[in-house]
C-alpha positions as CSV (number, residue, x, y, z in Angstrom):
1,K,11.2,67.4,79.3
2,T,13.7,67.1,76.5
3,K,12.4,67.4,73.0
4,L,14.4,65.6,70.3
5,A,14.4,65.8,66.5
6,V,15.7,63.0,64.3
7,I,17.8,64.2,61.3
8,P,18.6,61.9,58.3
9,V,22.4,61.9,58.6
10,G,24.6,59.4,60.3
11,Y,28.0,57.7,60.1
12,A,27.2,56.0,56.8
13,D,27.0,59.6,55.4
14,G,30.4,60.5,57.0
15,Y,29.0,62.2,60.1
16,G,31.2,60.2,62.5
17,R,30.1,58.5,65.7
18,E,33.0,60.3,67.5
19,L,30.8,63.5,67.3
20,S,28.1,61.8,69.4
21,N,27.2,64.1,72.4
22,L,29.9,66.5,71.4
23,A,28.8,68.3,68.2
24,Y,25.8,70.5,67.6
25,T,23.8,71.5,64.5
26,L,22.0,74.7,63.7
27,I,18.3,75.0,63.3
28,N,16.5,78.3,62.9
29,G,19.7,80.1,63.8
30,Q,20.1,78.3,67.1
31,R,22.4,75.5,68.3
32,A,20.8,72.1,68.6
33,P,23.2,69.7,70.3
34,I,23.7,66.1,69.1
35,R,22.2,63.8,71.8
36,G,22.9,60.1,72.1
37,R,24.9,58.0,69.6
38,I,25.0,59.0,66.0
39,C,23.5,56.0,64.2
40,M,24.2,54.7,60.7
41,N,21.5,56.8,58.9
42,L,20.3,59.2,61.6
43,A,21.1,61.3,64.5
44,M,19.1,63.0,67.3
45,V,19.3,66.6,68.2
46,D,18.0,68.5,71.2
47,I,15.4,71.1,70.1
48,T,14.0,71.7,73.6
49,D,14.9,75.4,73.6
50,I,14.2,76.1,69.9
51,K,10.8,77.5,69.1
52,N,8.7,76.7,66.0
53,V,10.8,73.7,64.8
54,K,8.9,71.8,62.1
55,I,9.5,69.0,59.7
56,G,11.4,70.2,56.7
57,D,13.4,72.9,58.5
58,I,17.0,73.2,57.3
59,V,19.6,71.6,59.6
60,T,23.1,73.0,59.2
61,L,25.9,70.6,59.9
62,I,28.7,72.9,58.7
63,G,28.2,76.6,57.9
64,N,26.2,79.6,59.0
65,D,22.7,80.1,60.2
66,N,21.9,83.7,61.2
67,N,24.6,84.7,63.7
68,E,25.7,81.1,64.5
69,N,28.4,79.2,62.8
70,I,29.8,75.6,62.8
71,S,33.2,75.4,61.1
72,V,35.0,72.3,59.8
73,E,37.8,73.2,62.2
74,Q,35.5,73.2,65.2
75,L,34.3,69.7,64.3
76,A,37.8,68.5,63.8
77,N,38.9,69.9,67.1
78,L,36.1,68.0,68.9
79,I,37.6,64.7,67.8
80,K,41.2,65.7,67.7
81,S,41.5,65.5,63.9
82,I,42.0,67.8,61.0
83,N,39.6,69.7,58.8
84,Y,40.5,67.7,55.7
85,E,39.5,64.4,57.3
86,I,36.1,65.8,58.3
87,L,35.4,66.9,54.7
88,A,36.8,63.7,53.1
89,R,34.4,61.6,55.2
90,F,31.2,63.1,53.9
91,S,29.6,60.8,51.3
92,R,28.0,61.9,48.0
93,S,24.6,61.3,49.6
94,I,25.0,64.6,51.5
95,T,23.5,67.6,49.8
96,R,26.2,70.3,49.4
97,Q,25.3,73.9,49.0
98,I,28.2,76.2,48.5
99,I,27.4,79.9,49.0
100,F,29.8,82.7,48.2
């Protein structure tokens, strides 16, 4: 059985439909692949192999979670684009946390 989680981000937020079934997120330091079509305000991620996922867990779209990483360049390469386009798409509704 496949176990899916719904995350509240979609193409209206700048997380493009082109990333459907290509990109992954990070949850609890593990990769959670995007499954199905990214919708306007939500996306589904496969959490089948991730233990102890619960409502309220942080979902990383770009950045680090433990030893895993998703870079802007990786997302851009998936859709044959450039990193600046990926960043420019994200709307102000997306919470940004910059960590140095």
